[in-house]
N, C-alpha and C positions, 0 to 999 in steps of 0.2 A: 504494500500499500504506500502511496507517495505521501509524504509527511506534509502536513499542511504547513504552509508558510505562515499562517496566522500564529501557530503555536510558538515559532521562534522569532516573532516580531518583537522589536524593541523600539521605543520612541526614538526617532533619529532624523535629524534635520538633513533634507536632501543636500548631496554633495554641491558645493559651489553656492548654496543659498546664502542670503545675507539678511540682517534685519530689515523690516519693512521701512524703517526711518531712513535707511541709507539709500533707498531705491531712487529718490529724486537725483541723487548725485551721480548716478550711473548713466553711461552714455546709452543712445538708442540700442546699440547693438547688444550691449550687456543686458539691458532692460528685456529685450526680446528673448535672450538666452535664459534669463531668470524666470520668464513667463512660460518657458516651454515652447514658444513659437519658433525658436532658432534651435535647430538641431545640429550637432557637430558630427562630422563624418571622419571615421579613422583614415589616417594617411593612406594605408595600404589599399583601400577600396575606393579612393576618390576617382582614380582613372575610370574604373567600372560605372560609377554613379554618373559621372559625366557622359559617358559613353551611351548609357540607357536612358539618359535624361533629355529625351527628344522634346524640345521646346513646344512642339505641338501636342504631345501628349500631356505635358505640365499645363498647357493653356486649356486643355479639355479635362482637367481634373482627373486624369487616369493614373497619376502616380501619388502614392499614400505611404505614410510611415506608421507602422504598427510598434507601439512602445510597450515594453516589458517592465517599465518602472515599477508599477504595482507590486509585480513579483520580487523585484530586486529589493524593494523597500520592506516587503513582507519577511524576507529571509534575513534582512539585517546583516549582522556580521557574519552570518554563514553564507552569504551570497557568494563569496569567492570560491567556497567549496562546492556549491551547487549549481554555479551558473552554467557549466558545461552540460549539465544534464538539461537544463532549461533550454538552452539553445539547441541542443540535440532534438528534443521533443518538438520545439516550435519549427525547427526545419523540416521534421517528418510531416508536420501537419501542413506546411506550406508546400512541400513538394508533391504530397498526395492531393491537395486541393487545386493548384495551379496547374500541374501537369505540363503540358506544352502551351497553355493558354496565357502564360504571364511569366514573369521574372521575380525573383526576390533575392535580396542581398543583405546579410547582416552587416551594418554599417557602423555601429557602435557597441558598446557593452550593454545597450539596452534597447536599441532599435533595428527594426528590419525595414528595408526599402522594398516596396512592392509595386510592381507596374502591371495593369491590366490593359493592354492595347486593344483588346477586343470588347471590352465592356464599357457602358457609359459611366458618367461620373457617380450617379447614385448607386447604379449596379455594383460598381468597383468597391465603393465605400461599404455597401451592404455585405459584400464577400469578406472584406477585411475584418468587419465586426464578427462575422461568423468564425473566421480563423481565430481571432484573439479571444472570443469567448471560450472556444474549446481549450485553447491553451491555459487560460485563467483557470477554468473549472478543473483541469487536470491537476493543477497545484493548489486547489481549495482556496482560490481568491474569487471574491465576488464578482460574477460575470458582468454585472452592470457597470463595472469600472471601465469595461471596454469602450463605453460610450465617449469617455474623454481621452481615450488613449489610441484613437485612430485619427491621425492628422492628414490633411491634404497638402501636399507640396505644391507651393505657388511659385517658387523660385529656387533655381540651384546655382550656387556660386561656389567658388574653390573652398572645399572643406565644410561648406555649411548648406544646410537644407532650411529655407524659409517656409513655414508651415502655417495653416490655420486649422482649427478644429472642425470637424465635419458636422453635419446636421444629422445627428443619430436618429432623430424622429422620422426624417424623411428617407433616411437609408433603411430604416426598419420597415417602412411602408413598401419600400421597393422590394425588400426581402418576403413580405407577406403577399403582395400583389403581383409585381412585375415578374419575379422569378417564377412563381407558380404558373403565371400565364405562358411564359416561355416553355417551361418543362411540359405544360399540357400540350403545346403545339408541336413539339418534336417527337420523332418516331423513336421508340426505345429500341435497344439491341436485339430484342427477342423477336423482331420483325413484325410488331403490331403495326397497323396502317395509321397515319395522321394525315390530317387535310393539308398540312404545309409541306411535309418532307416526303411523304410517300405518293408522289404524283405518278409514279410508274410503278405497276404492280410486278411482283416476281414472274419471270418468264420461263417458258420451256425451252431448253436448248435443242440444238439440233440432234444431239444424241439421246435426249428424252429426259435429261436431269431438269428439276425445277431450280432455278437460279434466282437470287436476289441480289441487289447491288446496294452496299452501304457506302456513304460518302461523308467524310469528315474534313475539317479544315484545320490547318496548321500555320501559324504565324511565321513569315519569312523576314529576314533582317538583311539589309545591306551592310556589309562589314567595315566599309571605311568609316563610316559615322555611326554605325550600329542603329540605323533607322529602319523601322518596319515599313516595308514597302506594300504589305498586303498579306494575303494568305495563298497557300496552295491547296488544292483538292487532293484528298487521298482516297483512292477507290479500294474497295474490297469487294470480290465477287465471291458469293457464299452459296455452297450447296444447301438447300433447305433441309433436306432429309437428315444430313448429318452435323449441320451447323457449321462446317469447316470452311475456311476461306480457301480458295484456289491459290496455289503457288504461282509466282511469276511466269514460270515455265508452263504451267497449265493454262494460264490465261492466254499467253502468247500461242498456245495450240488451239485455241478456240476457233471455230469457222468465222469467216468475216461478217456474216449475218448476226451472231451472237455478240461479236465485238462491237458492232454498230449499237445493238440494243444496250449493251453495257455502258458504252461511252455516253449514249444519250441520257440513261438514267443517272449515271454519274454526274454530268453537268448540271441537270435539273435539281438533284438533290442537293448538290453543293451550293447552287444559287439559293434554294430555300434555306439552307442552313446559313448562308451569308446574310440573307435578310433577317433571319431569327436572331443570330448571334452578333451581328455587327452593330447592335445598339443603335441603329438609325445612322451611323456614321458612313459616309462614302468613302471606301478604301482607294488607295492609291492604285493598286493593281490586283490581279487575281490570276494565279497559275492553274490553267485548265488542262488536264491530261486527256490526250486522244490517242488512239491507237493508229498505227501506220496504215494498217489495211483499211481502216474507216475512211482515212483521207485519199488511199490511193484509188479507191473506186469511185466513179461518179455519183452512184446511188447513195453510198455511205457519206461522201462529201456533202451532198446536197442536205442530207438529214441533220448532220452534226454542225453545219455552218449556221443554222438558225440559232441554236441555243448559245453558241459562241458570240454571235453578235448580240444576243440579249444580255449576256454576261458584260460584254464591253460597255453597255449602258449603264451598269450598276457601279462602275469604277471610274476614277478620274482620269487616268492616263491610258487605259486600255488593258485588254486581256494579254498574257503571256501563254502562249500555245506551246505545250510541252508534249513532244511525240515519243511514244513509247513503242516497244517491240521493233527497234531499228537494227538490232545486231543480224548481220548476214544479208541485209537488204543491199542489192546493187546500188552503186553510186548514182547512176543516171536516174533510177526511181526515186531516190532520196531527194535528189535535186529538183525533180518535177513537183514533188509534194511539198517542199519547203517554199518553192517558188510560188505555189498556189496559195499557201496560207499567209505567207508574209503580209499582203494587203490588209488582212483582218487581224493581225496580231502586233502587238507591241514589240514582242521579241519571239523569235522561233528557237525552242529549246530542244535539243535531243536528249532523251532520257536513256541511260545505259543501266541495265541490270547487273552486268559483269563489267565494271569500269577498269580495264587493263590498258597499259600503254599502247598495246598492238590495236585493240578495238577503238581508242581515240584516233590513232594515226589513219585507221581506214575511213575516218569521217571528214578528214580534211578535204575542203572543196565540195562538201555536200550541201552547203547553204544554211547550216546551223549558225545562229548568232551566239549560242550559249549551249553548255553541256551541263547535265546534272546526273547525280547519283547518290547513294546513300553511304553514310559511314559504316564500318563494321560494327558489330555489336558493343555495347558500352562495357561490356566484360573484358574487352581487349585491353591490355596493359598499355600505360602511357608510351613507353618505348616502341612497341609494336605499332600503336596508332601513328605515331610520329613518322615512323618509316613507311608505313602505308600512305600516309597523307603527302609526303614528301614526293614520293614516285608518281602517285596518282594525280594530284593536283598539277604537279610540273608538267605532265604528259598532256593533261587537258589544256593547259595554257599555250602549248605549243600549237593548237588547232583552234581555239576561240579566245576571245578576250574575257568573256564572262563564264564563271565557273559556279554553279550552285551545288552545294553540299548539303544533304539533308541529315537530320538526327545526329548532330554533333554530340549531344548528351551533356555538355558543360560549356560555360563561358570560357573556361580555360582552353578546351579544345577548339572553340570557335576562334580564339585569338591566335592559336597555332595555325589553323587554316588561313586565316587573314594574312599571316606573314609569309605563308607559303604560295599566296597568290589567288586564293578563292576570294570571290566577290560577294557571295550571297550564302546565308546559312539558316538552317532551322535547328531548334535546340532540343526538341523532343528526343529522348534516348530510345523511343520505340517500344 
């Protein structure tokens, strides 16, 4: 059983606090720090805070601070012995809750920096309140203290976060109404239909299997300034009878007619998710996956172009068309397809399942403006990862200027990929 912080609490003045009579003599900066509105950032994480502190996200109220000061004060003199336990639990809660939908960093001895790119201001604050209440409850601290311990970041300067308290009542209302509305509108993973997401029912494949398509969204970041450019659609084709997803090889082996159905369902469901999860904010771009065979046939191309054009109207800059199943396709066939797709796409990306130097070399001159692939599993050690990244990214950059690497798993690995020449990344470890 976790020891109650309240049982070891001792009356103690907050570190750095001064008598109220001295307050008028303090400068504005010190007053802000005394009030809690100014949060100091540890020197070792300042580069990451500045990297993730996109001014657009700050202006939209999508960056918050979660403070653990109530737990710190509750443990009193035992804090130094217990803080690693507290940090570890808080990180587990944040990692589980955020997944690939956001970013968190511990920025001081009491604060976590949380970014929710895909949520609106109130929805992000409501989420932070939920996370903090779970953490406080675990250490037997009154969960109502969360209302004053979630702060919206309004400005980021070197070593400092300027914040203001959130409107906990409005955020709580968002938790009770807005969140339930969104959840009620989205198809669950058991395959139940919903009027927003399930616009295309499961279909019978050419070989008689009943297949359904699941689409999810994952944030994509430009590495130079670590700015989110939008989302990529992730497709899963599932055999209804077993509930198992087809492997990339099994997907590539599907007949063209089945791939067209799967591509159509992926785009439509991805667009519905964008409308539901985007919080009403227009994204910069959206990466739309399409199979090579769908684009290579006139009938398939005619069918998938319409939803791609629909997607382009929902984003600011246009869609990025990502063509999969390109291994082994003749050069002239690839060039024909990329030439046809380029007028409706902000960027034409070639997606490789097996990203080897020889596979990249064969794509030179095929008309791709970028190449994409996934990182090896997160369980791979750092040394092995760096060796893979060095050879893979270097080989890709010989062919194209833009290299998109998915599921880096951590900001540390994203930084390594950036230093090797990768241009875009997603962080989900898969």
